[in-house]
C-alpha positions in Angstrom: -0.3 0.0 0.0 0.9 3.6 -0.8 1.7 6.1 2.2 -0.3 8.8 1.8 0.7 12.2 4.0 -1.0 13.2 6.6 -1.7 17.0 7.3 -2.4 18.4 10.9 -4.5 21.4 11.7 -5.1 24.1 14.1 -7.8 22.3 15.5 -7.0 18.7 15.5 -3.4 19.9 18.0 -3.8 20.0 21.2 -4.6 22.9 23.5 -0.4 25.4 23.3 0.6 22.8 21.2 2.9 25.0 18.5 2.4 23.7 14.5 6.2 22.4 13.2 8.6 24.7 12.0 8.1 23.2 8.7 5.1 24.4 8.3 4.6 27.3 9.1 2.9 29.7 6.5 5.3 32.1 4.7 5.0 35.5 5.1 2.8 36.9 1.4 5.6 39.6 0.6 7.7 36.2 1.2 6.2 33.8 -0.9 8.0 31.9 -3.6 6.2 32.6 -7.1 4.7 29.5 -8.7 6.5 28.2 -11.5 4.9 28.7 -15.3 3.5 24.7 -16.0 6.0 23.3 -18.4 3.1 23.3 -21.0 3.3 26.9 -21.0 7.0 27.2 -21.0 6.9 26.3 -24.5 4.0 28.8 -25.2 6.2 32.5 -23.9 8.4 33.5 -26.1 11.7 33.1 -24.7 12.6 37.2 -25.5 10.1 37.6 -22.9 11.6 36.0 -19.9 14.8 38.7 -20.8 13.0 41.2 -21.1 15.4 44.6 -20.3 14.8 48.3 -19.4 16.5 49.3 -23.3 14.4 46.4 -24.8 11.4 47.8 -23.4 12.1 51.5 -24.4 13.1 50.2 -27.7 9.3 48.5 -28.1 7.2 51.1 -27.0 10.1 53.9 -29.6 8.7 51.7 -31.6 5.2 51.8 -31.4 5.4 55.4 -30.9 7.2 55.9 -34.5 4.8 53.5 -36.3 1.8 55.3 -34.6 3.0 58.7 -36.2 4.2 56.9 -39.8 0.7 55.5 -40.1 -0.5 59.0 -39.8 2.2 60.5 -42.2 2.0 57.3 -44.8 -1.1 59.2 -47.3 1.3 62.3 -47.5 4.0 59.8 -49.1 1.6 58.2 -52.3 2.6 59.5 -54.2 5.8 59.9 -56.8 7.8 62.8 -55.9 7.8 65.7 -58.5 11.5 66.5 -59.8 12.3 69.9 -60.4 12.1 71.3 -63.4 15.2 71.4 -65.9 16.4 74.1 -69.1 15.1 73.3 -72.1 18.1 75.2 -73.5 20.9 77.1 -71.7 19.3 80.5 -71.9 16.0 79.4 -70.5 15.3 80.7 -67.0 13.3 77.6 -65.9 14.5 76.6 -62.1 17.3 74.0 -62.0 19.4 72.4 -58.7 21.7 73.9 -57.5 24.9 72.4 -58.2 27.2 71.6 -55.2 30.4 70.2 -54.9 28.5 67.1 -52.6 26.6 65.2 -54.7 22.7 64.9 -54.3 20.8 62.4 -52.0 18.1 60.2 -52.9 16.7 58.5 -50.5 15.0 55.0 -50.9 12.5 53.2 -48.9 11.9 50.2 -47.8 9.1 47.4 -48.1 5.2 48.1 -48.3 6.2 52.0 -47.1 6.6 54.8 -49.2 8.8 58.7 -49.4 7.4 59.6 -46.1 9.5 57.1 -44.2 12.4 60.3 -44.2 10.3 62.9 -43.5 12.5 64.1 -40.3 15.7 62.2 -42.0 15.1 64.5 -44.9 14.5 67.5 -42.2 17.9 66.8 -40.7 19.7 66.6 -44.3 18.6 70.3 -45.4 19.5 71.7 -42.3 23.1 70.8 -42.3 24.0 71.1 -45.9 22.7 72.7 -49.3 23.4 69.3 -51.3 19.9 68.5 -53.7 17.7 65.5 -51.7 15.3 63.5 -53.7 12.8 60.4 -53.1 12.1 57.8 -54.6 8.6 55.4 -54.6 8.5 52.4 -56.1 5.3 50.2 -56.4 4.1 48.2 -53.3 3.6 45.6 -56.1 6.9 45.2 -56.7 7.6 41.6 -57.1 11.4 41.3 -58.4 14.4 43.3 -57.0 16.2 43.3 -60.3 13.1 45.5 -61.3 13.2 48.3 -58.4 16.9 47.9 -58.9 16.1 49.3 -62.7 13.5 52.1 -61.9 16.3 53.0 -59.6 19.1 53.5 -62.3 16.7 55.7 -64.5 15.6 57.7 -61.7 19.6 58.6 -61.3 20.5 59.1 -64.7 17.5 62.1 -64.1 18.5 63.0 -61.2 22.6 64.0 -62.8 21.1 64.7 -66.1 18.9 67.5 -63.5 21.6 68.4 -61.5 25.0 68.3 -63.6 26.5 65.9 -61.2 28.7 62.8 -62.1 27.4 60.8 -58.9 25.2 60.7 -56.0 25.2 59.1 -52.6 21.9 56.6 -51.8 20.7 56.4 -48.1 18.3 53.0 -48.2 16.0 52.2 -45.6 15.7 48.1 -45.3 14.7 46.9 -48.4 16.0 50.2 -50.1 19.3 49.8 -49.2 19.1 46.1 -50.9 18.0 47.0 -54.0 20.5 50.2 -54.2 23.0 47.2 -53.4 22.0 45.5 -56.4 22.0 48.6 -58.3 25.8 49.0 -57.4 26.9 45.9 -57.7 25.2 43.7 -60.6 24.0 47.6 -63.1 26.8 48.9 -63.0 26.0 51.9 -60.6 29.3 52.4 -58.8 30.0 54.6 -61.8 26.9 56.6 -60.5 26.9 55.7 -56.4 29.7 57.4 -54.5 28.6 56.4 -51.2 25.4 53.7 -50.5 24.4 53.7 -46.7 21.7 51.4 -45.8 19.6 51.2 -42.7 18.6 48.1 -41.6 19.2 46.0 -45.0 19.1 42.7 -44.5 22.4 42.3 -46.8 22.7 38.2 -45.4 18.9 37.4 -45.6 16.6 37.2 -43.1 14.4 35.0 -41.6 11.6 37.2 -40.0 8.3 36.8 -40.5 8.0 33.3 -42.3 4.5 34.1 -43.1 5.1 36.7 -45.1 7.3 34.3 -47.6 4.0 34.2 -49.6 4.8 37.8 -51.4 7.9 37.2 -54.3 10.1 39.7 -53.1 10.5 38.5 -49.5 11.6 35.2 -50.6 13.8 37.0 -52.4 15.3 38.5 -48.9 16.0 35.0 -47.6 19.2 33.6 -46.9 20.3 31.5 -50.0 18.2 33.6 -52.2 18.9 33.6 -56.4 18.8 37.3 -55.6 21.3 37.1 -52.2 23.8 34.1 -54.5 23.9 37.5 -56.6 25.0 39.8 -54.5 27.6 36.7 -53.0 29.4 36.8 -56.3 32.6 38.5 -56.6 32.4 43.0 -57.4 35.7 43.5 -58.1 36.7 47.1 -58.9 33.7 48.5 -57.0 33.9 51.8 -56.5 30.9 52.8 -54.3 32.2 53.3 -50.7 29.2 51.5 -48.3 27.8 52.4 -44.7 25.6 50.0 -43.1 23.9 51.0 -39.7 22.3 48.2 -38.0 20.9 47.5 -34.5 21.1 45.1 -32.1 17.2 45.5 -31.1 16.2 45.3 -34.7 13.3 42.3 -34.8 12.9 42.3 -38.8 16.7 41.4 -39.0 17.5 37.9 -38.0 19.9 37.3 -37.1 20.4 41.0 -36.2 24.1 40.7 -37.8 22.3 40.2 -41.4 22.3 43.7 -42.3 26.2 44.1 -42.0 27.9 44.3 -45.8 30.4 41.4 -45.1 31.7 41.2 -48.6 35.3 40.7 -49.3 35.2 43.4 -52.4 33.6 46.1 -51.0 35.1 48.6 -49.0 32.1 48.8 -46.2 31.8 50.0 -42.6 29.3 48.5 -40.5 27.8 50.8 -37.4 26.2 48.8 -34.7 23.3 50.9 -33.2 22.4 50.2 -29.7 19.1 50.8 -28.0 16.5 51.3 -31.2 14.1 49.2 -34.0 14.1 48.8 -37.2 11.7 52.0 -37.7 13.7 53.9 -35.3 16.8 53.5 -37.7 15.8 56.2 -40.6 14.2 58.5 -37.3 16.6 58.6 -34.4 18.2 62.0 -34.7 21.5 60.3 -33.2 21.9 58.4 -36.5 20.4 61.4 -38.6 23.8 62.8 -37.1 25.9 59.8 -38.2 24.0 59.6 -42.1 25.5 62.7 -42.2 28.7 62.1 -41.5 28.9 59.3 -43.6 28.0 61.9 -45.9 30.4 64.2 -45.5 33.4 61.7 -45.5 35.3 61.7 -48.2 37.9 58.5 -48.2 40.8 58.5 -49.8 40.5 56.3 -53.4 43.4 53.5 -51.5 40.7 52.9 -48.7 42.7 49.7 -47.6 45.7 51.6 -46.0 43.0 53.4 -43.1 41.4 49.8 -42.7 42.4 47.1 -39.8 41.4 44.5 -42.0 42.5 45.7 -45.6 41.6 41.7 -47.0 38.2 42.3 -46.4 37.7 46.1 -46.9 35.5 46.1 -43.4 35.6 47.8 -40.2 33.5 47.8 -37.8 31.9 50.8 -35.3 29.5 51.4 -32.9 26.9 54.2 -31.8 24.7 54.0 -28.7 21.2 56.3 -29.0 19.4 54.8 -25.7 
């Protein structure tokens, strides 16, 4: 027969008898927390068990930015109107000013539009006189290659209107990948002096598996044909890459996939600590880093200044929260 434990209540005790020490109830303040049942542990994401103050702040900021962006989204649906170009040298029509520094082209991310750059555009305009232009590509675009060809035509138009031989490009998320494809695969390194990417899946991302129904999302997966093309040799590529990536970017899985890692590319990867994916084109500290990247003139032989000349890549950091 299996023995059973007996419990003793105060009514069963003789008058004046004390409860055994091991049966004394714990004070409410010292009661041990109840562990989660084993089945529930599987349902609770691991990240919830390691929440930190920084992650909570970053999440709250992401939600606030998302709410604000949803309000601004309708203002960026239409394509930006280009400044008119003169028909003849004697024409007095307005023309974008010629500046020593190249124009800046802003390229948004997946299912987004140029409204995502409202704050960044203002920050860049306040600290320089270079022309700024944005390009919208359709949310129905199903091929990174097609979007890169659209970017190529837009950049040619910008160069024609401004008289500049080159441009700088700032791309958020998918926009950075489109710009990189243009630079590496379509000869865009002759036109793009500096390419700044913000939370771009250079190595492919595994986040949001349910989004695989969209063809362009499948192209952003590790091992896709587009990713394989970007891994091919690119000897003599003249464009300088600056990639801002966040250790709290939930869209990049893993976060380090937003780093440029290619032996033929001159690149600087800037780790941003304390913010998420949506905050990268919005946060003033990142905007300051972008301005610095665009205003930096690197020597032609960049390898002399890099700690790892073989890869041509260096790592830096930026703490914003």
